[in-house]
ZANU-469112 format. One record per atom (N, C-alpha, C): residue number from 1; atom name; z, x, y. Coordinates in steps of 0.02 Angstrom, whole numbers, plus 50000, padded with zeros to 5 digits. Layout:
! ZANU-469112
- NUM/CA/Z/X/Y
...
***
This chain:
! ZANU-469112
- 1/N/49662/56311/59234
- 1/CA/49672/56245/59263
- 1/C/49607/56219/59291
- 2/N/49570/56262/59325
- 2/CA/49508/56240/59357
- 2/C/49458/56215/59305
- 3/N/49453/56251/59249
- 3/CA/49405/56231/59197
- 3/C/49424/56163/59168
- 4/N/49488/56152/59156
- 4/CA/49510/56087/59129
- 4/C/49496/56030/59177
- 5/N/49509/56041/59241
- 5/CA/49496/55989/59291
- 5/C/49421/55975/59294
- 6/N/49381/56026/59290
- 6/CA/49308/56016/59292
- 6/C/49285/55976/59231
- 7/N/49310/55992/59172
- 7/CA/49290/55955/59112
- 7/C/49309/55882/59118
- 8/N/49370/55868/59141
- 8/CA/49392/55798/59148
- 8/C/49346/55761/59198
- 9/N/49333/55792/59254
- 9/CA/49291/55759/59305
- 9/C/49219/55749/59280
- 10/N/49192/55798/59247
- 10/CA/49123/55792/59221
- 10/C/49118/55737/59169
- 11/N/49173/55723/59134
- 11/CA/49174/55671/59083
- 11/C/49188/55602/59114
- 12/N/49195/55599/59180
- 12/CA/49207/55536/59214
- 12/C/49280/55521/59228
- 13/N/49323/55569/59215
- 13/CA/49394/55559/59227
- 13/C/49414/55576/59298
- 14/N/49479/55572/59310
- 14/CA/49507/55583/59377
- 14/C/49562/55635/59371
- 15/N/49565/55680/59420
- 15/CA/49616/55732/59422
- 15/C/49646/55731/59492
- 16/N/49712/55721/59497
- 16/CA/49747/55720/59561
- 16/C/49815/55751/59553
- 17/N/49854/55751/59609
- 17/CA/49925/55765/59605
- 17/C/49959/55702/59579
- 18/N/50023/55705/59565
- 18/CA/50060/55648/59539
- 18/C/50056/55588/59586
- 19/N/50054/55600/59651
- 19/CA/50053/55545/59699
- 19/C/49983/55521/59716
- 20/N/49933/55548/59683
- 20/CA/49864/55528/59695
- 20/C/49828/55571/59745
- 21/N/49864/55618/59775
- 21/CA/49833/55663/59823
- 21/C/49786/55711/59789
- 22/N/49748/55747/59828
- 22/CA/49699/55793/59803
- 22/C/49731/55848/59761
- 23/N/49704/55859/59701
- 23/CA/49726/55913/59658
- 23/C/49707/55980/59689
- 24/N/49755/56026/59688
- 24/CA/49743/56093/59715
- 24/C/49761/56145/59662
- 25/N/49722/56196/59656
- 25/CA/49735/56248/59606
- 25/C/49801/56284/59619
- 26/N/49821/56288/59682
- 26/CA/49884/56322/59698
- 26/C/49944/56275/59697
- 27/N/49933/56212/59679
- 27/CA/49987/56163/59675
- 27/C/50024/56167/59609
- 28/N/50076/56127/59603
- 28/CA/50117/56127/59542
- 28/C/50113/56061/59505
- 29/N/50068/56017/59527
- 29/CA/50062/55951/59496
- 29/C/49990/55938/59476
- 30/N/49983/55909/59417
- 30/CA/49916/55887/59395
- 30/C/49924/55824/59354
- 31/N/49886/55774/59372
- 31/CA/49882/55712/59334
- 31/C/49809/55701/59318
- 32/N/49793/55703/59254
- 32/CA/49724/55695/59232
- 32/C/49720/55634/59186
- 33/N/49669/55593/59197
- 33/CA/49661/55534/59155
- 33/C/49588/55517/59147
- 34/N/49575/55466/59108
- 34/CA/49507/55442/59098
- 34/C/49482/55401/59158
- 35/N/49523/55392/59207
- 35/CA/49506/55354/59267
- 35/C/49531/55283/59264
- 36/N/49522/55250/59208
- 36/CA/49543/55180/59202
- 36/C/49619/55174/59201
- 37/N/49653/55224/59178
- 37/CA/49726/55223/59172
- 37/C/49762/55259/59229
- 38/N/49724/55287/59274
- 38/CA/49754/55332/59324
- 38/C/49807/55298/59368
- 39/N/49792/55240/59394
- 39/CA/49841/55205/59437
- 39/C/49904/55189/59398
- 40/N/49897/55166/59337
- 40/CA/49956/55150/59296
- 40/C/49997/55213/59282
- 41/N/49963/55269/59268
- 41/CA/49998/55331/59255
- 41/C/50036/55354/59318
- 42/N/50006/55346/59377
- 42/CA/50041/55364/59439
- 42/C/50104/55323/59446
- 43/N/50100/55259/59430
- 43/CA/50158/55215/59435
- 43/C/50214/55235/59388
- 44/N/50195/55253/59327
- 44/CA/50245/55275/59278
- 44/C/50279/55339/59300
- 45/N/50241/55386/59327
- 45/CA/50270/55448/59352
- 45/C/50317/55436/59411
- 46/N/50298/55390/59454
- 46/CA/50341/55372/59512
- 46/C/50407/55342/59487
- 47/N/50403/55297/59438
- 47/CA/50464/55268/59410
- 47/C/50509/55321/59379
- 48/N/50479/55367/59343
- 48/CA/50518/55421/59312
- 48/C/50550/55466/59364
- 49/N/50513/55479/59418
- 49/CA/50540/55521/59473
- 49/C/50601/55487/59504
- 50/N/50596/55421/59516
- 50/CA/50652/55384/59546
- 50/C/50711/55381/59498
- 51/N/50698/55372/59434
- 51/CA/50753/55369/59385
- 51/C/50789/55436/59379
- 52/N/50752/55490/59391
- 52/CA/50782/55557/59387
- 52/C/50818/55575/59451
- 53/N/50811/55533/59502
- 53/CA/50845/55546/59566
- 53/C/50810/55598/59608
- 54/N/50747/55610/59594
- 54/CA/50710/55662/59633
- 54/C/50683/55633/59696
***
């Protein structure tokens, strides 16, 4: 996981938890994007979470 997060960041991308919080290696959530789509991806995940009743 750490290597993948590093590659994404070095390429200019963003790696966070689903809610935009800091990504942690001991966590269970990872959202990686090119950076330009990150906010939209967070919104889509939030909508899916609400639809699932979580």
